[in-house]
C-alpha positions as CSV (number, residue, x, y, z in Angstrom):
1,M,80.4,97.2,140.8
2,V,80.4,97.0,137.3
3,R,83.4,95.7,135.4
4,P,85.1,97.4,132.6
5,L,84.7,96.3,129.2
6,K,87.9,94.6,127.9
7,Q,88.4,96.0,124.7
8,Y,91.8,95.4,123.4
9,Q,93.0,92.3,122.5
10,C,96.3,91.1,122.5
11,Q,97.3,89.9,118.9
12,R,99.6,87.1,120.6
13,C,97.2,85.6,123.2
14,S,93.5,85.2,123.9
15,R,94.5,88.2,126.9
16,S,92.1,91.2,126.7
17,F,92.3,94.6,128.9
18,A,90.1,97.3,129.6
19,R,92.6,100.3,128.8
20,L,95.4,100.6,125.6
21,E,98.4,101.4,128.0
22,H,97.6,98.2,129.8
23,L,97.7,96.2,126.6
24,Q,101.1,98.2,125.6
25,R,102.5,97.0,129.0
26,H,101.4,93.4,128.7
27,D,102.4,93.4,124.7
28,R,106.3,94.2,126.3
29,S,106.1,91.1,127.9
30,H,106.2,89.4,124.3
31,T,108.5,91.8,122.5
32,K,110.9,92.1,125.7
33,E,111.2,95.4,125.1
34,K,112.6,97.9,127.8
35,P,111.7,101.5,127.0
36,Y,112.7,102.8,131.0
37,L,116.7,103.5,130.9
38,C,118.1,103.9,134.4
39,D,120.1,107.2,133.8
40,K,122.7,106.2,136.2
41,C,123.6,102.9,135.1
42,P,123.2,100.7,131.9
43,K,120.0,99.0,133.0
44,S,116.6,98.9,131.7
45,F,113.0,97.9,132.4
46,T,110.0,97.1,131.2
47,R,107.6,99.3,133.4
48,K,108.2,102.8,135.2
49,D,107.3,101.8,138.5
50,L,110.0,98.9,138.3
51,L,112.4,101.6,137.3
52,A,111.6,103.6,140.2
53,R,111.8,100.6,142.5
54,H,115.5,100.0,141.0
55,E,116.9,103.7,141.2
56,R,115.2,103.7,144.8
57,L,117.2,100.8,146.0
58,A,120.2,100.3,144.0
59,H,120.9,104.5,143.4
60,G,118.9,106.1,146.7
61,A,117.0,108.3,145.3
62,A,113.9,109.1,146.4
63,H,115.9,108.6,150.2
64,G,116.7,112.2,150.9
65,P,120.4,113.3,151.1
66,A,122.3,111.4,148.7
67,S,124.1,108.3,151.0
68,S,127.9,108.4,151.0
69,P,130.1,106.5,148.4
70,P,130.1,102.6,149.3
71,S,133.9,102.8,149.9
72,A,133.4,105.5,152.5
73,S,130.5,103.6,154.6
74,P,129.2,100.0,154.5
75,Q,126.6,99.0,152.2
76,V,123.3,98.7,153.7
77,F,120.9,96.8,152.3
78,D,116.6,97.2,152.5
79,G,114.6,94.3,153.4
80,L,115.7,90.8,152.5
81,N,118.8,92.0,150.3
82,V,120.3,92.3,153.8
83,L,120.0,88.5,153.9
84,A,121.4,88.0,150.8
85,S,124.8,90.0,152.3
86,A,124.9,86.7,154.1
87,V,125.5,84.3,151.0
88,T,126.7,85.3,147.4
89,D,128.8,83.8,145.5
90,H,131.4,86.2,143.7
91,P,135.5,86.8,145.1
92,T,136.0,89.2,148.0
93,S,137.2,92.6,147.3
94,T,139.3,94.1,149.6
95,T,138.5,97.5,147.9
96,I,135.0,98.3,146.5
97,S,134.3,101.1,143.7
98,D,130.9,100.9,143.1
99,P,127.9,99.0,145.3
100,P,127.1,95.8,143.5
101,P,123.8,95.1,142.3
102,L,121.2,94.6,144.8
103,L,118.1,91.5,144.0
104,Q,115.3,92.8,142.1
105,A,112.1,91.6,142.8
106,P,110.5,88.9,140.7
107,G,108.7,90.4,137.2
108,S,111.6,93.3,136.7
109,F,114.0,90.7,134.8
110,P,113.0,88.3,131.7
111,P,113.4,84.4,132.6
112,Q,116.4,84.2,130.7
113,L,118.1,86.8,132.6
114,A,117.5,85.7,135.7
115,A,120.3,83.6,136.5
116,T,122.5,86.5,135.7
117,V,121.2,88.6,139.0
118,G,123.7,89.4,141.3
119,H,126.4,88.7,139.4
120,P,128.4,92.2,139.2
121,I,131.7,90.8,138.7
122,A,131.6,91.6,134.9
123,N,130.7,94.8,135.8
124,N,132.9,96.2,138.4
125,P,136.6,97.4,138.1
126,P,139.2,94.8,138.8
127,G,141.0,95.2,141.8
128,P,142.8,93.0,144.5
129,V,141.0,89.7,145.3
130,S,142.0,88.2,148.3
131,A,142.3,84.4,148.6
132,E,139.5,82.1,149.5
133,P,138.9,81.0,152.9
134,A,140.4,77.1,153.7
135,G,137.6,74.8,152.5
136,F,135.3,77.6,151.2
137,S,133.8,76.7,147.6
138,E,131.8,79.9,147.2
139,P,133.2,82.9,147.2
140,F,132.1,86.6,148.0
141,V,132.0,90.2,146.4
142,G,131.4,93.4,148.1
143,Y,132.3,92.6,151.8
144,G,135.1,93.5,153.8
145,P,136.2,91.2,157.0
146,P,132.9,89.2,158.8
147,T,134.1,92.0,162.1
148,S,132.8,94.6,159.8
149,Y,129.4,93.7,160.1
150,D,127.1,96.8,160.4
151,G,124.8,96.3,163.3
152,D,121.8,98.4,161.0
153,D,121.4,95.9,158.6
154,F,119.1,94.2,161.3
155,T,117.4,97.1,162.0
156,T,116.9,98.0,158.3
157,F,115.7,94.5,157.8
158,L,112.8,94.9,160.5
159,D,112.1,98.1,159.5
160,S,111.1,97.0,155.9
161,I,108.4,94.6,157.3
162,P,105.6,96.1,158.1
163,L,103.0,95.9,161.1
164,P,100.2,94.6,160.1
165,S,97.4,97.3,160.0
166,H,94.8,93.8,160.7
167,P,95.1,90.2,161.7
168,Y,95.0,88.9,158.0
169,S,98.0,91.2,156.9
170,P,99.8,89.6,153.8
171,T,103.2,90.5,155.6
172,Y,103.7,88.2,158.2
173,Q,105.2,85.2,156.5
174,P,107.1,85.8,153.4
175,L,108.8,83.2,151.2
176,P,112.6,83.2,152.2
177,L,115.4,84.5,149.9
178,F,118.3,82.5,148.9
179,P,120.7,84.3,146.6
180,A,122.2,83.1,143.8
181,F,124.9,80.1,144.0
182,H,127.1,77.7,142.1
183,F,125.0,74.5,141.7
184,D,128.1,72.4,141.0
185,S,129.7,73.5,144.6
186,A,128.4,71.1,146.8
187,S,131.5,70.1,148.7
188,E,131.8,69.6,152.3
189,Y,134.4,71.9,154.4
190,S,136.3,68.5,154.5
191,Q,136.8,67.8,150.5
192,P,137.3,71.4,149.2
193,V,137.1,71.8,145.6
194,E,139.3,73.3,143.3
195,K,137.7,76.3,141.5
196,T,138.6,77.1,138.0
197,S,138.3,80.8,136.5
198,A,135.1,79.4,134.3
199,D,133.8,78.4,137.4
200,V,133.6,82.3,139.2
201,E,132.1,83.1,135.9
202,T,129.4,80.7,135.3
203,P,126.2,82.5,136.0
204,S,124.1,80.3,138.5
205,S,120.6,80.5,139.6
206,S,119.0,81.1,143.2
207,I,117.5,78.3,144.9
208,L,114.3,80.5,146.1
209,P,112.5,83.2,144.4
210,R,114.0,86.6,144.9
211,H,111.8,88.8,146.2
212,G,111.4,90.5,150.0
213,T,108.7,90.5,152.4
214,Q,106.2,92.3,150.6
215,L,103.9,90.7,148.3
216,P,105.0,90.1,144.5
217,L,103.5,92.0,142.0
218,L,101.4,89.4,140.7
219,Q,99.0,91.7,138.5
220,S,101.2,93.0,136.8
221,E,98.2,94.1,133.6
222,G,96.5,96.7,135.4
223,P,96.6,98.9,138.5
224,N,97.6,97.4,141.6
225,I,94.3,95.9,143.3
226,P,93.6,96.4,147.2
227,Y,94.1,93.8,149.6
228,K,90.8,92.2,150.4
229,L,90.0,89.2,152.4
230,R,89.0,85.8,151.8
231,D,85.3,85.7,150.9
232,P,83.8,83.3,153.8
233,G,80.8,82.7,151.0
234,D,78.0,81.7,152.0
235,H,76.4,80.3,155.0
236,I,75.5,76.9,154.9
237,S,72.3,75.9,157.0
238,L,71.0,72.1,156.8
239,T,67.2,72.1,156.9
240,E,65.0,70.1,159.3
241,Q,64.0,68.0,156.2
242,C,68.0,66.8,155.5
243,R,68.6,66.5,159.4
244,E,65.9,63.7,159.4
245,R,67.0,62.2,156.2
246,I,70.0,61.4,158.1
247,I,68.6,60.1,161.0
248,A,66.5,57.7,159.0
249,S,69.8,56.7,157.3
250,L,70.9,55.8,160.4
251,S,68.9,53.5,161.1
252,A,70.0,51.4,158.5
253,Y,73.3,50.8,160.2
254,S,71.7,49.9,163.6
255,N,74.0,46.7,163.3
256,V,77.2,48.6,163.6
257,I,76.1,51.8,165.9
258,L,72.9,51.1,168.2
259,N,72.7,55.1,169.8
260,P,74.1,57.2,166.9
261,Y,74.6,60.7,168.0
262,S,72.2,63.1,166.7
263,P,73.4,66.6,167.0
264,S,70.6,69.1,166.2
265,R,70.3,71.4,163.2
266,H,71.8,74.2,164.2
267,A,74.6,72.1,165.5
268,L,74.9,70.4,162.5
269,S,74.8,73.7,160.4
270,R,77.3,75.3,163.0
271,F,80.0,72.2,162.3
272,I,79.4,72.0,158.7
273,G,80.1,75.9,158.4
274,G,83.3,75.3,160.7
275,Y,84.4,72.8,158.0
276,M,83.5,75.2,155.1
277,T,85.4,78.1,156.3
278,N,88.3,76.5,157.6
279,F,89.6,73.0,156.7
280,H,88.1,73.1,153.4
281,Y,90.2,76.1,152.1
282,H,93.4,73.7,153.0
283,Y,92.0,70.8,150.9
284,P,89.6,72.2,148.1
285,F,88.0,69.2,146.6
286,M,84.3,70.1,147.0
287,H,82.5,72.6,144.7
288,V,80.9,75.4,147.2
289,P,79.0,76.9,144.6
290,T,76.9,74.2,143.8
291,L,76.9,72.2,147.2
292,N,73.8,70.2,148.2
293,M,73.5,69.3,151.3
294,D,70.5,67.1,150.4
295,S,72.4,65.2,148.2
296,I,75.5,64.4,150.2
297,P,75.2,60.8,151.9
298,T,75.1,60.7,155.4
299,H,78.4,59.5,156.4
300,L,80.1,62.1,154.2
301,I,77.9,64.9,156.3
302,Y,79.4,63.3,159.3
303,A,82.6,63.4,158.6
304,M,82.5,67.1,157.5
305,A,81.1,67.7,160.6
306,S,83.5,65.8,162.6
307,V,86.1,68.0,161.0
308,G,84.1,71.2,161.8
309,A,83.2,70.4,165.2
310,Q,86.9,70.8,166.5
311,Y,87.7,74.1,164.6
312,C,84.0,75.3,166.6
313,R,86.1,73.8,169.7
314,E,83.9,71.2,170.6
315,P,86.2,68.2,170.4
316,E,83.2,65.6,172.5
317,A,80.8,66.4,169.7
318,S,83.7,66.1,167.1
319,M,84.3,62.4,168.7
320,S,81.1,61.4,168.5
321,L,80.6,62.7,165.1
322,Y,83.6,60.5,164.3
323,K,82.7,57.3,165.6
324,V,79.0,57.4,163.5
325,A,81.2,58.6,160.5
326,K,83.7,55.8,160.5
327,A,81.3,52.9,161.4
328,V,78.8,53.8,159.0
329,T,81.8,54.5,155.9
330,L,83.1,51.4,156.9
331,E,79.8,49.3,156.8
332,H,79.0,50.8,153.8
333,I,82.7,49.6,151.8
334,R,81.8,46.0,153.4
335,R,77.9,46.3,152.1
336,D,78.0,48.1,148.5
337,L,81.7,48.9,147.6
338,Q,83.8,45.8,148.2
339,W,84.7,43.2,145.7
340,G,82.5,40.3,145.5
341,C,80.2,42.3,148.0
342,I,77.1,40.2,149.4
343,T,74.2,42.7,148.7
344,P,75.1,44.9,146.7
345,T,72.3,47.7,145.9
346,P,70.7,47.7,142.7
347,Q,71.7,51.5,141.8
348,S,75.7,50.9,142.2
349,S,75.3,47.5,140.5
350,V,74.0,48.8,137.6
351,D,74.7,52.2,137.1
352,P,78.7,52.6,136.2
353,A,78.3,56.5,136.8
354,A,76.3,56.0,140.3
355,R,78.7,54.0,141.4
356,S,81.7,55.8,140.6
357,K,79.9,58.6,142.3
358,D,79.6,56.5,145.2
359,I,83.2,55.7,145.5
360,I,84.7,59.0,145.3
361,E,82.3,60.5,148.1
362,T,83.3,57.2,150.3
363,V,86.8,58.5,149.5
364,Q,86.1,61.9,150.6
365,A,84.7,60.9,153.7
366,L,87.5,58.3,154.5
367,L,89.9,61.4,154.0
368,L,87.9,63.6,156.2
369,L,88.1,60.7,158.9
370,I,91.8,60.6,158.1
371,S,92.2,64.4,158.8
372,V,90.8,63.9,162.4
373,S,92.3,60.8,163.3
374,C,96.2,61.4,162.1
375,W,96.5,64.5,164.5
376,F,95.5,62.8,168.1
377,E,97.6,60.3,169.7
378,R,94.2,58.4,171.6
379,D,90.7,60.9,170.9
380,P,90.5,59.7,168.2
381,P,93.6,57.3,168.1
382,H,96.0,57.9,165.5
383,H,96.7,54.4,164.5
384,E,93.3,54.3,163.3
385,A,94.2,57.0,160.7
386,L,97.0,54.3,159.5
387,Y,94.5,51.5,158.4
388,I,91.7,53.9,156.9
389,R,94.0,55.0,154.4
390,S,94.1,51.6,152.9
391,F,90.7,51.7,152.6
392,M,91.2,54.7,150.8
393,E,93.6,53.7,148.6
394,T,92.0,50.6,147.9
395,L,88.8,52.5,146.3
396,L,90.8,54.5,144.4
397,R,92.2,52.3,142.7
398,Q,89.4,50.0,142.2
399,G,87.3,53.2,141.2
400,G,90.5,53.9,138.2
401,L,93.5,55.7,139.7
402,N,93.3,58.1,136.7
403,D,90.2,57.4,135.3
404,L,87.7,60.7,135.4
405,P,83.8,61.3,134.7
406,A,83.5,61.9,131.1
407,Q,82.8,65.5,130.0
408,D,80.5,67.1,127.4
409,G,81.7,70.8,127.8
410,S,79.1,71.7,130.2
411,W,79.9,73.4,133.4
412,E,78.3,70.4,135.4
413,S,80.3,67.6,133.6
414,W,83.2,69.7,134.2
415,I,82.6,70.2,137.7
416,R,82.4,66.3,138.2
417,S,85.3,65.4,136.5
418,E,87.4,68.2,138.3
419,M,86.2,67.5,142.1
420,V,87.3,63.6,141.1
421,K,90.5,65.0,140.1
422,R,91.3,67.2,143.0
423,T,90.2,64.4,145.1
424,K,92.7,61.8,144.0
425,L,95.2,64.3,144.0
426,I,94.7,65.3,147.6
427,V,94.7,61.9,148.6
428,F,97.9,61.5,147.3
429,C,99.1,64.9,148.9
430,F,97.9,63.4,152.0
431,F,99.7,60.4,152.2
432,S,102.8,62.3,151.3
433,V,101.9,64.2,154.6
434,H,102.1,61.0,156.3
435,T,105.0,60.0,155.0
436,I,106.5,63.4,156.5
437,V,104.9,62.7,159.5
438,F,105.0,58.8,160.3
439,D,108.0,58.1,158.0
440,I,105.9,55.5,156.2
441,P,105.9,54.7,152.5
442,P,103.7,56.0,150.1
443,L,101.0,54.3,148.9
444,I,100.6,56.2,145.7
445,L,103.6,56.5,143.8
446,T,104.3,59.7,141.6
447,E,104.7,57.7,138.7
448,E,101.5,56.1,138.9
449,L,99.4,59.5,138.4
450,A,98.6,60.4,135.1
451,L,96.4,63.2,135.5
452,D,96.4,66.9,134.6
453,L,96.9,69.3,137.5
454,P,94.2,71.2,139.1
455,C,92.8,74.3,137.4
456,T,92.7,77.2,139.0
457,E,90.8,78.5,142.1
458,K,89.0,81.3,139.9
459,E,87.9,78.6,137.5
460,W,86.9,76.4,140.7
461,T,85.4,78.7,142.6
462,A,83.2,80.4,139.6
463,T,79.7,80.9,140.6
464,S,77.6,80.4,137.3
465,A,78.6,78.8,134.1
466,S,79.2,82.1,132.4
467,Q,81.8,83.1,134.7
468,W,83.1,79.7,134.9
469,L,83.4,79.8,131.1
470,E,85.0,83.8,131.2
471,E,87.7,82.4,133.7
472,R,88.6,78.9,131.5
473,S,88.9,81.6,128.3
474,Q,91.6,83.1,130.2
475,S,93.4,79.9,131.3
476,R,96.1,78.0,129.1
477,G,95.0,75.1,130.8
478,E,96.6,72.5,132.8
479,P,99.7,70.3,132.1
480,K,99.8,66.8,133.3
481,L,101.6,66.0,136.1
482,Q,104.0,63.6,134.8
483,D,104.6,66.5,131.8
484,A,105.2,69.3,134.7
485,L,107.1,67.4,136.9
486,N,109.5,66.3,134.1
487,S,109.7,70.0,132.8
488,L,111.0,70.9,136.6
489,F,113.7,68.2,136.4
490,T,115.0,69.2,133.0
491,P,117.3,71.9,132.8
492,S,116.9,73.0,128.9
493,Q,115.3,76.3,128.3
494,A,112.8,74.4,126.1
495,A,111.6,72.4,129.2
496,K,111.3,75.7,130.9
497,N,109.3,77.2,128.6
498,S,107.2,74.6,128.4
499,L,105.8,75.0,132.3
500,E,105.8,78.7,132.9
501,S,103.2,78.5,135.4
502,F,100.9,76.1,137.3
503,S,97.9,76.9,139.5
504,S,98.0,77.0,143.5
505,M,96.7,73.7,143.8
506,G,98.9,72.5,141.2
507,G,102.2,73.6,143.0
508,Y,101.0,72.0,146.0
509,V,100.7,68.2,144.5
510,L,104.3,68.9,142.5
511,I,105.8,70.1,145.6
512,H,104.7,67.1,147.5
513,A,105.6,64.9,144.5
514,M,109.4,66.1,144.8
515,I,109.0,65.8,148.5
516,Q,108.4,62.1,148.1
517,N,111.2,62.2,145.4
518,I,113.5,63.1,148.0
519,W,112.0,60.8,151.1
520,L,112.7,57.5,148.1
521,I,116.3,58.8,147.5
522,Q,117.2,59.1,151.1
523,K,115.9,55.8,151.8
524,A,117.7,54.1,149.0
525,S,121.0,56.1,149.9
526,R,120.6,53.8,153.4
527,L,121.5,50.3,151.6
528,P,125.2,49.4,151.9
529,V,126.0,49.9,148.2
530,C,124.5,53.8,148.0
531,G,125.8,56.7,150.3
532,F,124.1,60.0,150.8
533,M,122.8,61.6,148.1
534,S,125.6,62.6,145.2
535,P,126.2,66.1,144.6
536,Q,124.9,65.6,141.2
537,V,121.8,64.3,142.5
538,I,121.1,67.2,144.8
539,T,121.6,69.4,141.9
540,S,119.4,68.2,139.8
541,L,116.7,68.4,142.8
542,E,117.8,72.1,143.7
543,Q,117.4,72.9,140.1
544,A,114.0,71.7,140.1
545,L,113.4,73.5,143.1
546,E,114.4,77.0,141.4
547,H,112.2,76.2,138.5
548,W,109.3,75.5,140.7
549,C,109.7,79.0,142.3
550,Q,109.8,80.6,139.5
551,C,106.6,78.9,138.5
552,W,105.1,79.7,141.7
553,E,105.9,83.3,141.1
554,H,104.5,83.4,137.7
555,N,100.9,81.8,139.0
556,Q,98.9,85.1,139.2
557,E,97.1,83.6,142.3
558,S,100.1,82.7,144.6
559,S,100.4,84.5,147.9
560,I,102.4,84.6,150.8
561,D,99.3,85.1,152.8
562,P,97.4,82.7,154.1
563,F,94.3,84.5,154.1
564,N,94.5,85.5,150.8
565,P,91.3,85.6,148.5
566,H,92.7,82.5,146.0
567,G,93.1,80.0,149.0
568,P,96.2,79.3,151.6
569,L,97.7,76.6,149.5
570,S,100.4,78.8,148.2
571,F,101.2,79.5,151.4
572,T,101.4,76.3,152.7
573,S,103.2,75.0,149.4
574,T,106.1,77.6,150.2
575,A,106.3,76.2,153.9
576,L,106.7,72.6,152.3
577,L,109.8,73.9,149.7
578,R,111.4,74.9,153.0
579,L,111.2,71.5,154.3
580,A,112.0,69.8,150.7
581,Y,115.3,72.1,150.6
582,I,116.2,71.4,154.3
583,R,115.9,67.4,153.7
584,L,118.5,68.0,151.4
585,N,120.9,68.8,153.8
586,A,119.7,66.6,156.4
587,D,118.1,63.3,156.7
588,F,115.3,64.2,158.9
589,S,113.0,61.0,158.0
590,S,113.9,58.7,160.7
591,A,115.1,61.1,163.2
592,R,112.0,62.7,164.4
593,R,110.1,60.1,165.9
594,L,106.6,61.6,166.3
595,Q,104.8,58.5,166.0
596,T,105.8,58.0,169.7
597,W,103.7,60.7,170.5
598,N,106.5,61.5,173.6
599,P,108.5,64.9,173.4
600,D,111.1,63.5,175.2
601,E,111.8,60.6,172.6
602,V,111.7,62.9,169.6
603,A,113.8,65.5,171.0
604,R,116.6,62.9,172.2
605,S,116.1,61.2,168.9
606,L,116.5,64.8,166.8
607,K,119.7,65.3,169.2
608,D,121.3,61.8,168.7
609,N,120.3,60.5,165.0
610,L,120.6,63.9,163.3
611,S,124.1,65.0,162.4
612,V,125.0,67.9,160.0
613,Q,128.1,69.1,158.6
614,R,129.5,72.8,157.7
615,S,129.2,73.1,154.1
616,D,128.1,75.9,151.5
617,R,124.6,74.3,151.3
618,L,124.0,73.8,155.4
619,T,124.9,77.7,155.5
620,R,122.3,78.8,153.1
621,A,119.7,76.1,154.6
622,A,120.4,77.8,157.7
623,L,119.5,81.1,156.3
624,H,116.7,79.8,155.1
625,C,115.5,78.8,158.5
626,A,116.4,82.0,160.0
627,H,114.5,84.2,157.5
628,A,111.4,81.6,158.4
629,L,111.5,83.0,161.8
630,S,112.6,86.8,161.5
631,T,108.9,87.8,160.6
632,P,107.0,86.2,163.4
633,I,109.6,88.0,165.2
634,K,109.4,90.9,164.1
635,L,105.3,90.5,164.6
636,G,105.7,89.2,168.1
637,I,105.9,85.4,168.8
638,N,102.7,85.0,171.1
639,Y,101.1,87.4,169.0
640,V,101.4,85.2,165.8
641,A,100.8,82.0,167.8
642,R,97.7,83.3,169.7
643,T,95.9,85.0,166.5
644,L,97.4,83.5,163.5
645,V,99.0,80.4,163.4
646,V,96.1,78.5,164.5
647,S,94.2,78.5,161.5
648,W,97.3,77.6,159.8
649,S,97.8,74.3,157.9
650,N,99.6,71.6,160.3
651,Q,102.1,71.4,157.3
652,Y,103.6,74.2,158.6
653,A,104.2,73.6,162.0
654,L,105.9,70.3,160.5
655,C,108.0,72.0,158.3
656,S,109.1,74.5,161.0
657,L,110.1,71.6,163.3
658,E,112.9,70.9,160.8
659,C,113.6,74.7,160.4
660,A,114.3,74.7,164.2
661,V,116.3,71.9,164.4
662,L,118.2,72.3,161.7
663,L,119.2,75.9,162.6
664,A,119.9,74.8,165.9
665,K,122.4,72.1,164.6
666,W,124.0,75.2,162.3
667,L,124.7,77.3,165.6
668,E,126.0,74.6,167.7
669,A,128.7,74.2,165.0
670,A,129.0,77.9,163.8
671,T,129.4,78.8,167.9
672,V,132.0,76.6,169.2
673,P,135.7,77.9,170.4
674,N,138.1,78.1,167.5
675,P,136.1,76.4,165.3
676,S,138.4,74.5,162.3
677,P,138.1,75.9,159.4
678,S,137.5,79.3,160.9
679,L,134.1,80.7,160.2
680,T,133.7,82.0,157.0
681,E,132.5,85.3,155.9
682,Q,128.7,84.4,155.2
683,E,128.8,82.0,158.5
684,C,130.2,85.4,160.3
685,K,127.2,87.3,158.8
686,L,124.4,84.8,159.4
687,L,125.6,84.0,163.0
688,E,125.5,87.8,163.6
689,F,121.6,88.3,161.9
690,V,120.6,85.3,164.0
691,L,121.7,87.1,167.5
692,E,120.2,90.4,166.5
693,M,117.1,88.2,166.1
694,V,117.2,86.9,169.3
695,M,118.7,89.8,171.7
696,E,115.3,91.6,169.7
697,A,112.8,88.9,170.8
698,Q,114.1,87.8,174.2
699,H,114.2,90.1,176.7
700,G,117.4,91.2,178.7
701,V,119.6,89.0,177.1
702,S,123.2,89.9,176.1
703,R,125.6,88.9,172.9
704,D,128.1,87.6,175.7
705,W,125.6,85.6,177.6
706,L,124.4,84.3,174.3
707,L,128.0,83.0,173.1
708,A,129.0,81.9,176.6
709,N,128.9,78.5,175.1
710,N,128.2,76.5,171.9
711,T,124.9,75.2,172.8
712,R,123.2,78.6,174.6
713,L,122.3,80.5,171.5
714,S,120.8,76.9,169.7
715,A,118.4,76.4,172.9
716,T,117.6,80.1,173.0
717,V,116.7,79.8,169.4
718,T,114.9,76.6,169.7
719,R,112.7,78.2,172.7
720,L,111.4,80.8,170.2
721,W,110.8,78.5,167.8
722,A,108.8,76.5,170.5
723,R,106.5,79.3,171.3
724,L,104.5,79.4,168.2
725,F,103.2,76.1,168.5
726,T,102.5,75.9,172.1
727,A,99.4,77.8,172.4
728,D,96.1,76.1,172.8
729,Y,95.8,74.7,169.4
730,I,93.3,72.3,167.9
731,W,95.4,69.6,166.7
732,Q,97.4,67.5,169.5
733,L,100.4,67.0,167.0
734,V,100.9,70.5,167.0
735,N,101.1,70.8,170.9
736,L,103.3,67.8,170.2
737,I,106.0,69.8,167.9
738,G,105.7,72.9,170.5
739,R,106.8,70.6,173.6
740,S,109.0,68.3,171.8
741,L,111.2,71.6,170.8
742,N,111.4,73.2,174.3
743,R,112.7,69.3,175.2
744,Y,115.3,69.7,172.9
745,A,116.2,72.9,174.0
746,D,116.2,71.5,177.3
747,I,118.8,68.6,176.2
748,L,120.9,71.6,174.7
749,E,121.1,73.3,177.7
750,A,121.9,70.6,180.1
751,D,124.6,69.7,177.7
752,G,126.2,73.3,177.8
């Protein structure tokens, strides 16, 4: 296909466009001009399609006969706005003259107005205002008593999620929605906060992106691009000469491995292909367009093949490859890379560039060995990952934690520099994953890194120097990690303007940095002189998460589809975002005990060592968790478990474990007889939503049966989560999560 010539260039930035109307539409993003006015309300929009969407959602346009006035029937929202009805932050009005404005999709309002969306209080006519529920610090607007819940809301929500036309549909895992709330209202029910009129009228920000189950409109400067699957790339086939080189090089390590496993050329090609089409996209530190298997050292090839064999469902071959790769890699470190090594190779001791390349390739091999061993209890044992990672950290520091190869402006030198940077940042993220899984301190702290964030995936996957230059010319460049992190935590508008977006991998690195921050703060708060995280600290972290979400939405490559053409990192990042927000409400770090590999111990620890207290933030976190489960329920949990989740990152399963338990804890507290204080309106709506969701997924259950005691609903929801992770998975830890959730449900049922 011949690409249209981009002859219209913006005078304010470097963007260029093929059509004049696209340039005019883009120019309005600079001028903030909103020429499209709604004839039914004062709102205006930058694009005609946004006006049409507003009329459809807010005024019922294009939906057949006009709906009855809101005062005559409950307001029914579409899509995720149903969930938005569970938590808003305005006074409850006993009469409703006009329907409240709906939350709009990202991009339909400028950033400076984002905080005011969902605050119709100034536009609504005055009316009698009822007193706030006891102990609840965030009042509501636009809803009647809790008993006025319209059961059609759940049906409307499910109808808004289209069924997939193929197994790679981008609709089955949307970003969770959190409506706006006041950052300064974090009190527990036992400590009510007295609100002033200024508090009520202060614009607030949402904690999560404001869009529904559909993909956000990322290609705003042109026509919508049809969804296409990620290009699997060219098949990588090892030559017989390459295999002979590998076998010959193994003979030099006969002191550590006598009879090395030597798969056939076809088997090696199959395993490397399994690595490239699966694992590589989750950790894209290799430059596939210029990958030359003949120049890759043996220990790295065997490490890649070991990972790929797992995806090929050949665990015995994977284990044999793992043993060879581990022995050769550690012996190579001992011989050639350790400080004061006895017999350094002439090349590595004389040529600094060759030695630096050797170090980074060995780090990559260690990273892949850890990627295999940390997800199994015994074959291979997970504790090997914990000692291998010390070699990885030592080599990184030995080669310079923030040192990158020099660039001369060429594509080749840029590839080397970007590859080294990506490898080091992915190692940092892997250490963060170990902290999440095993509750151990990270070996590299965020404050130690002075690297730029990674480039966009379009630049990284460019197949030629000319294509790279074209993509590079349209990029704004990558901010330094420290500058980006500081901008996230700085509430000023100037700081937000300085970080408007990041690449998919950049967002992934930043969310891991924030999770590390939360973990360190929680551990420090366990000291006798400290308490749990203060409201001020939680508020700062929530604001940083909100800014992260805005940057995620502005990234043209962001997608909620793990199979999108730009890779699954933005999808995985949203799961980590969910985990970060949940951990602001409960300290999961020491309660999970996954390192025991015993589902009974894991479940009992979660039951006994993790407690929650009803509060505004906990309700929002529970809403977050409920939403994460709603789409798999719509598509069918068994279908999702057996066809989709298998190829997602293990980090998704780790985040889902905490979602399941937090939602179960909240349901226990919300379904006790005669709760004190009584349930607030948003708690009632969320409880009703969960009930409808469970009855949709669980055949033959009734509302009365689910509410017979305060643990039955919790146990049922937990088993729904467990079904996502009880299929025949590649990695043992994912099965452990499913078994632990089932055991947790057993404990809840026994207690009931």
